[in-house]
Residue frames as a rotation matrix with the C-alpha (Angstrom) as fourth column:
MET 1
0.571 0.821 -0.025 0.01
0.821 -0.571 0.002 -0.02
-0.013 -0.022 -1.000 0.00
TYR 2
-0.294 -0.658 0.693 1.20
0.628 -0.679 -0.379 3.49
0.720 0.324 0.613 -0.81
ARG 3
-0.410 0.091 -0.908 1.36
0.830 -0.376 -0.413 6.23
-0.379 -0.922 0.078 1.77
TYR 4
-0.477 0.159 -0.864 0.79
-0.160 -0.983 -0.093 9.25
-0.864 0.094 0.494 -0.51
LEU 5
-0.080 0.508 0.858 -1.86
0.957 0.279 -0.076 9.56
-0.278 0.815 -0.508 -3.20
VAL 6
-0.720 -0.224 -0.657 -1.59
0.057 -0.962 0.266 12.64
-0.692 0.154 0.705 -5.40
PHE 7
0.163 0.834 0.526 -4.69
0.893 0.102 -0.439 13.91
-0.420 0.542 -0.728 -7.18
ALA 8
-0.699 -0.390 -0.599 -4.37
0.089 -0.879 0.469 16.62
-0.709 0.275 0.649 -9.87
TYR 9
-0.026 0.798 0.602 -6.97
0.937 0.229 -0.263 18.15
-0.348 0.558 -0.754 -12.09
TYR 10
-0.854 -0.128 0.505 -7.94
0.378 -0.819 0.432 21.08
0.358 0.559 0.747 -14.31
SER 11
-0.788 0.584 -0.194 -10.52
-0.161 -0.500 -0.851 23.57
-0.594 -0.639 0.488 -13.06
GLN 12
-0.206 0.745 -0.634 -12.65
-0.954 -0.296 -0.038 23.18
-0.216 0.597 0.772 -16.20
TYR 13
0.281 0.287 -0.916 -12.16
-0.684 0.730 0.019 19.42
0.674 0.621 0.401 -16.79
PRO 14
-0.474 -0.431 0.767 -11.86
-0.851 0.448 -0.274 17.44
-0.225 -0.783 -0.579 -13.55
TYR 15
-0.566 0.235 -0.790 -12.52
-0.249 0.865 0.436 13.73
0.786 0.444 -0.431 -14.02
GLY 16
0.342 0.687 0.641 -13.61
-0.828 -0.103 0.551 13.35
0.445 -0.720 0.534 -10.43
GLY 17
0.866 0.118 0.485 -12.62
-0.426 0.681 0.595 10.98
-0.261 -0.723 0.640 -7.63
MET 18
0.360 -0.753 0.550 -10.07
0.139 0.627 0.767 8.30
-0.923 -0.199 0.330 -8.35
ASN 19
0.668 -0.052 0.742 -9.90
0.743 0.088 -0.663 9.34
-0.031 0.995 0.098 -12.01
ASP 20
0.859 -0.364 0.360 -7.86
-0.284 -0.924 -0.257 12.36
0.426 0.119 -0.897 -10.89
LEU 21
0.732 -0.627 0.268 -5.19
-0.033 0.360 0.932 10.15
-0.681 -0.691 0.243 -9.24
VAL 22
0.840 -0.462 -0.286 -1.86
-0.415 -0.205 -0.887 10.88
0.351 0.863 -0.363 -10.94
LEU 23
-0.182 -0.968 -0.173 0.72
-0.478 0.241 -0.845 9.45
0.859 -0.071 -0.507 -8.52
LYS 24
0.947 0.320 -0.012 0.99
-0.162 0.513 0.843 6.79
0.276 -0.797 0.538 -5.82
THR 25
0.077 -0.992 -0.095 4.17
-0.044 0.092 -0.995 6.75
0.996 0.081 -0.037 -3.77
ASN 26
0.656 0.025 -0.754 5.77
0.721 0.272 0.637 6.32
0.221 -0.962 0.160 -0.33
SER 27
-0.269 -0.938 -0.219 8.25
0.951 -0.295 0.096 9.14
-0.154 -0.182 0.971 -0.86
VAL 28
0.555 0.393 -0.733 7.86
0.368 -0.907 -0.207 12.88
-0.746 -0.155 -0.648 -0.28
SER 29
-0.330 -0.783 -0.527 10.84
-0.249 -0.466 0.849 13.50
-0.911 0.411 -0.041 -2.59
GLU 30
-0.788 0.105 0.607 9.13
0.570 0.498 0.653 11.59
-0.234 0.861 -0.452 -5.39
VAL 31
0.380 0.922 -0.067 6.07
0.866 -0.380 -0.325 13.85
-0.325 0.066 -0.943 -5.05
LYS 32
0.382 -0.313 -0.870 8.33
-0.042 -0.946 0.322 16.90
-0.923 -0.086 -0.375 -5.24
GLU 33
-0.692 -0.718 0.068 10.19
-0.015 0.108 0.994 15.58
-0.721 0.687 -0.086 -8.31
ALA 34
-0.436 0.614 0.658 7.02
0.891 0.399 0.218 14.69
-0.129 0.681 -0.721 -10.15
TRP 35
0.582 0.713 -0.390 5.59
0.659 -0.695 -0.287 18.12
-0.476 -0.090 -0.875 -9.45
LYS 36
-0.096 -0.703 -0.705 8.71
-0.143 -0.691 0.708 19.90
-0.985 0.169 -0.034 -10.69
GLU 37
-0.893 -0.275 0.355 8.26
0.250 0.352 0.902 18.13
-0.374 0.894 -0.246 -14.02
ASN 38
-0.456 0.810 0.368 4.50
0.778 0.163 0.606 18.82
0.431 0.564 -0.705 -14.23
SER 39
-0.635 0.181 -0.751 3.95
0.582 -0.527 -0.620 22.00
-0.508 -0.831 0.229 -12.25
THR 40
-0.704 0.404 -0.585 2.16
-0.556 -0.825 0.099 23.84
-0.442 0.395 0.805 -15.07
SER 41
-0.912 0.317 -0.259 0.14
0.015 0.659 0.752 20.84
0.409 0.682 -0.606 -16.21
TYR 42
-0.206 0.860 -0.467 -2.65
0.844 0.398 0.359 21.10
0.495 -0.320 -0.808 -13.63
ASP 43
-0.007 0.311 0.951 -4.71
-0.174 -0.936 0.305 23.82
0.985 -0.163 0.061 -11.95
TYR 44
0.471 0.266 0.841 -5.11
-0.863 -0.059 0.502 21.95
0.183 -0.962 0.201 -8.64
VAL 45
-0.234 -0.543 -0.807 -3.12
-0.126 0.839 -0.529 19.35
0.964 -0.022 -0.265 -6.75
GLU 46
0.490 0.374 0.787 -4.18
-0.847 -0.012 0.532 17.59
0.209 -0.927 0.311 -3.55
VAL 47
-0.482 -0.678 -0.555 -2.26
-0.401 0.734 -0.548 14.96
0.779 -0.042 -0.626 -1.57
TYR 48
0.715 0.655 0.244 -3.80
-0.562 0.332 0.757 12.34
0.415 -0.679 0.606 0.67
ASP 49
-0.519 -0.839 0.160 -1.54
-0.740 0.349 -0.575 10.92
0.427 -0.417 -0.803 3.36
CYS 50
0.225 0.654 -0.722 -2.99
-0.256 0.755 0.604 7.42
0.940 0.048 0.337 3.95
GLU 51
-0.369 -0.429 -0.825 -0.99
0.642 0.524 -0.559 6.82
0.672 -0.736 0.082 7.13
ALA 52
-0.977 -0.038 -0.211 -2.07
0.183 -0.663 -0.726 10.08
-0.112 -0.748 0.654 8.83
GLY 53
-0.186 0.970 0.159 -5.49
0.966 0.210 -0.149 10.19
-0.178 0.126 -0.976 7.25
ARG 54
-0.002 0.073 -0.997 -4.89
0.235 -0.969 -0.071 13.79
-0.972 -0.235 -0.015 6.20
ILE 55
0.445 0.196 0.874 -5.77
0.895 -0.084 -0.437 15.64
-0.013 0.977 -0.213 3.03
TYR 56
-0.399 -0.601 -0.693 -3.48
0.395 -0.794 0.462 18.46
-0.828 -0.089 0.554 1.88
LYS 57
0.642 0.738 0.206 -5.42
0.553 -0.260 -0.792 20.83
-0.531 0.622 -0.575 -0.37
ASN 58
0.867 -0.442 -0.229 -2.22
-0.498 -0.762 -0.414 22.65
0.008 0.473 -0.881 -1.30
LEU 59
0.744 -0.607 -0.281 0.93
0.412 0.747 -0.522 20.97
0.526 0.273 0.805 -2.49
ASN 60
-0.063 -0.785 0.616 3.16
-0.198 -0.595 -0.779 23.58
0.978 -0.171 -0.118 -0.88
ASP 61
0.303 0.270 0.914 1.62
-0.933 -0.109 0.342 22.90
0.192 -0.957 0.219 2.53
PHE 62
0.997 0.074 -0.034 2.24
-0.071 0.993 0.091 19.18
0.041 -0.088 0.995 2.06
ILE 63
0.402 -0.915 -0.044 5.87
0.395 0.216 -0.893 19.66
0.826 0.341 0.448 1.16
LEU 64
-0.143 -0.462 0.875 6.53
-0.557 -0.693 -0.457 22.01
0.818 -0.553 -0.158 4.08
GLU 65
0.389 0.390 0.835 4.84
-0.921 0.186 0.342 19.78
-0.021 -0.902 0.431 6.64
ALA 66
0.991 0.099 -0.091 6.07
-0.108 0.989 -0.102 16.44
0.080 0.111 0.991 5.34
GLU 67
0.355 -0.933 -0.061 9.76
-0.114 0.021 -0.993 17.26
0.928 0.359 -0.099 5.34
């Protein structure tokens, strides 16, 4: 099971729910790397921390708190 689930979507064309899942990982650094490569691709990014049961509505908040 993965610890972090990253959901990303466009404001006009969200797929909804699990269809917006773009990355599953156990690594904060992998989330950061993936976002560097795709930072302009999506309007919104949310991260779900499965272990803590927490939703981060902002990727920057996730990165700051998870490090």
